[in-house]
N, C-alpha and C positions, 0 to 999 in steps of 0.2 A: 124334744125327744117324742118318739111316736106315742107312748103312753100317755103323755100329758095332752097331746093334740086329741087323741082319741076320747080321752075324758070331756075336753071342752066340747067336742063335736057330739059325743052321747048327750050331753046336757043342752045341746041346741044353742051353745055359746050364751047361755043364760047368766052366766057368772056365778053360779052356784056349785059348781064342781070344784074338786079339791085343787085342781091345777089353776083355776082362774082366782080363787079365793087366795091361794098362796102366792099368786103372781108367777107361778113356775112357767105359764105357757109362754112368756117372752123373755125367758132367760135361757137363751141358747138352744132353743127348742127347734128351730128350723134354719139355723145358720150352716148347716153342712153344705147345701147347695151354694149358699152365697160365697163361703170360703173356698169351695172347690172351683167356683168360676172366676176368682179373681185372676186377672191375666198377670198380675205380678203382685209379689208380697213385700216388695222393697219398701221399707220405711212404713210399714203398716203393723200396728199391733192390735190384736183382738182385746176387746173391752167388755166386761160384764158387770151389769148393775144387779144388785140382789145376789151377792155371793153367799149370803146366809140362808136364802131360800132355795128350795124348800128346807123345812126343818129336818133334822137328822133322821127322825123315825120314818120318813116318807121315802128316802133314797137308800141306795147301797152303793157307794163309790167303790168298793172292793169287788163288786160283782164283775164278771167278765162281760156282762151284757150291758151294752150302752143305755138301753131303755130304762135301766135301774139306777143311773147315775144322776147326781146333782147338775144343775146347770154349769157349776164351777168346774167339775170334772169334765164334762162334755165339751166346754170352751177350751179348756187346757188340751184335750185331745185333738180337737180341730187346729188349734194354734201349732201344735207339734207336728202335725200331718203336713203342714206347708212351711215348717221352720220359722214360725213367727212368734214373737213374745206374746204374753197375755197379761192383762191388768184386771183389777176389779174394784168394786165399790159396793158398800152396803146400801140398802135401800132406805135407811134412816129409822129413827125412833126405836133403835135397838137397845136391848138391856145387856148387861154384862155378859150372859150366857150367849147371846147372839153374836156379841163382839168376839168372844173366843172362838165360836164357830167360823166366823168369817176369817180370822187370822189363821185358824188350823186349815181351812180349805185353801187359803192363799199359800200357805207353806207346803201342804200336802201336793199341790198341783203345780208347783214351780212358777206362780205368778211372780212377776217383777216387783209388784207391789200392790197395795190396798189404799184406796182413797176412801176417807171416812166421810160419807155424804151427811151434810148438814152439821158441819164441825160445831156450830153455835150450840147444839145439844151437849157436846162435850164440856162446853166451857160454861154452860148456864149457872147463874146463881140467883135465886136458889135453884136447884137441880130439878128439872120437871120429872114427875112420875119415877119410874125405875130405869130411865135411860143410863146407858153407860155414861161414866164420867171420864174426864181426862186423866184421872189416877187410874181408873180401870184400863183405859186404853194403854197408858205407859207401862202398866205391870204386864199385860199380856205381850206387847212388843218386847219387852225385856226377856220375857220368858221363852220366846222364839228367836232371839238374836243368835246369830251364829258368830263364834270368834273369827277374827280376821286371820287369813292364812299368811 
């Protein structure tokens, strides 16, 4: 998205701008031209790593302006523009709040699914730091399950 690229360029790509610190620069920021240039979308799905980035206070997915959206919202928009499915993955080392945000963004943006990066973090015993556990993952998925029609 343009505001993330502008932030990085304003800081001379030093890595100390918010877009680079939160990794949002590579989260669907420049894919519009790539997606538009695909000669065919048959058997292609878009995929986003870092569904939980940037944090919720840095974006507004309800905004009518794409420059305010998260990478998840932007990637879903690009996928829909070409009739493509979209998948996502977290960036790893996430706590339960980031897990909930990842699943919420997946759900809100119509992703086909969410891969959990570094699943060993979910199953670790003893559990490292404040990472989300398999029990957290299970609870969040159950809360977002849709009944079968």
